[in-house]
N, C-alpha and C positions, 0 to 999 in steps of 0.2 A: 427338542434338540439339546444335546448336552452342552452346558456352558461352564465357564470358569470365571472366577472373580477378576482374572487378569486378562482382559480382552485386548487384542491388537487389531490393526487394520487388516482387511481381507486381501490376500494375495491371489487366491485362486478359488473358484467354485466350480463344481462339476457334480454329475451323478456318478457314483460308483455302483455298478450293477453286476449280478451273477458272480459273486466272489467265491472262488474255489480255494479252500484253505486246507493244506496238508501240514500236519503238526508232528514234529519229531522230538522225542525226549533226548537230550544230549548231556554229556558231561560238561559242567560249567567251564572246565579248562579249555574246551574247544573255542570258547568266545573270549578268552583272555587277550587283552590288547585291542579288542574291537569296540568296547564300550566308550562312548563319548565322555569327556571330562565332566565331572560333576554328577554323573549317574552311577548307579549300581545295578547289577543284574536283578531282575524281578523273577519270581517263580510262582508256580501254582502247585499247592500241596507238596512243596519240596522239589518239584520237577522244574528243571530248566528246559525251556522249549525254543525250538527253531521252527519257523513256518515258511513254507513255499506257497505264495499267494498269487493267483491270477484273477484279473477282473477287467471290466470295461470302464473306460473313461467316456462319458457322454456329456454333450452340451457344455464343454469346458469353456470357462471365461476367466480372463485375467482381471483382477481387481473387482470381480463380481459383475462386470459389465462388458468387457472388451472381448469379442470373439475373434479368434485368429482363423482366417480362411484355411480350410483343409487340415486344421489341427484341433478340431473340436471333439472328434470321436476317434478313439484308438484303444489298443490293448496295453496292459502293463502286467508284467510278472516280476515279483520281487522276493528276495530271500531276506527274512527279517528275524530279529529276536527282541526280547522284551526287557525293558529297563524301567527304573524309577528314579525320581529326583526328589529329595527332601527340601522343602522350602518353608521356613517359618512354621513348622509343625504340620504342614500339608504334605501329603505324598502324591506326587504327580506321576501317574503311570503312563509310559510311552513306549515307542518302538524305535529301534535303530536298524539300519539296513546294511547287509553285506553287499548286495548289488541289486540294481533295478534295470529291467529291460523294457524298452518301448520301441515302436517301429518308426517313430518320427525323429529325424536328426535334430530338428529345431527344439523339440520337447526335451530331448536329452541335454542339449546345450543350455537351455534355460534353467533346467533343474540343477545342473552343475554350478551355474553362475549364482543362482538365487539361494541355494541351500548347501552347496558343496557336496551333494550326494553323488554316489558312484553309479551314475546312469551310463548305459551302453545301448546302442541301437542295433537291432536285428530285424529283418523282415518277420512279420507276425501275422497270425490269422486265428480266428476263434469260431466256435459253434456253441450256441446255447438254445436249448429247446425245453418246452414245458407243455404238457397236455392236461394239466390239472391233477393227474394221479402220479406223475413222475416228473423229474427235472434232471437235466444233464447239462454240463458245461465243460468245455475243454479249451485250452490255450496252447498254441504252438508257436515256436520261433525257430528260424532256420540258421543253424550253425554251419561252419565249414564241413562238418562231418555228416550233416543231415538235419532233419527236423526233430526237435525236442518237443515233448508233449506233457502237459499237466492236465489231469481230468478228474471228474467226479460224477457219479450218478446217484440219485436218491429217489425215494418214493414217499408218499404220504403228504401230510399237511405240514407246513412250516410252523415254527413256534418260537417265541422269545426264549432265549437261554434261561435256564434255572439259575437262581442266585447261587453264587459260589461254584458254578460249573466251569469246566475248561472252556466251553464255548463263550461264556460270558467274559472270562479272562482274556481270551484271544481277541474278541471283537470290541472290547470296551477299554482300550488304551487310547487316550484322547490327546496325547502329545507325541511329537516326533522330535528326535534328537540326532544331531549329525556332528561328527568330529570334523574339525577344520585342519587345513594344512599347517597352521601355526600353533597346533596343539590345543587351541580353544575349542569350544563347542557351542552350538546354537540350539535353540528350542523354538518350536512352532506348534500352535494349537490346532487341533483337528476336531471340528464339531459335526455331529450327525445324530439322528435319533437312534434308539436301540433297534438293531436289526433282528429279523426273524431268520432262523436257520433250519436247514434240512440235514439230518444225519446221513452220511454217505453209506450206501450199500456196497459201492465199488469205487475205488479211487486209487490214483497212483501217479508216478512220474516216470516217463519213458525216455531215458537218455543217460549218458554218462555225465553227471554233474561236475566232474572234475574239470571238464573243458572250460567252464565258465567260473566255477566257484573254488577250484583248487582241490587237491587230493582229499584233505580231511573232510571238507563239506561234501564232496562227491561220495565218499564212503557212507556218510549219514544218509544221503538222499537215495542210495541204493537199497536201503532198508524199507520195509513197509512202514507207513506213517503210524504214529501212536494213536492219532485220531484224524478224522477228515470230515468236513461238512461243506455245504454251500450256504452262503448268506445272500439274502435278497438285495441288500444295499439300499441306497437312498441318495438324496442330495447331501453333499459334503462341502464344508467351507474350511479352507486352509488359511491360517493367518500368515502374515509376513514373519520372517525369522528374526530372532533377537539373540544376541550373544548372552550366554549365561555362565560361562567359565573360560 
């Protein structure tokens, strides 16, 4: 499990499973004004990336021990981008979010209170299947206009991402950053082992993203993704947030 020299108490632990990751190359100007204070945009081989990610939360516990009835297993879909923070010669690679969708009202409220994240609640459903030779996963959420869908299909054996690959870049950002209403920002540490990934043979997003994310992000999500893959996932531990700027 990836660690940092700056450990904080656990806020949440869960398994994240069957992660579908659609990745779009964007003009950095699209993300102007979204980066939390104290961070800068991160890039891979000069590319600024935006990712639409769907996955399952399983066996969720607060503080590593407290299970909330009827709120342990659920879906999440988030739209995120990649940032980094420089601290005493260390570069901390992390993610920041445009919006996160969950099906549980209490989960959305808790995340807004604890991290100031832009969570919203919609009814959701998912399917994930694997027969040893292929794997597929899809996540859907019901908007006023109908169901939106994020999906991916892959074949073959999963493998750890190659060093320096886009898959490694996407999956190995181990901090989260969130802008706060008072113009400050917070940091939280996310620890998990290296994941295995399947390269997608077919993947996409079926909806008008403008309905949730606004016109500019909606236009990006109407394009085919620059890359797409499924990650197996693992146990994940999320630290309590702390103010950094």
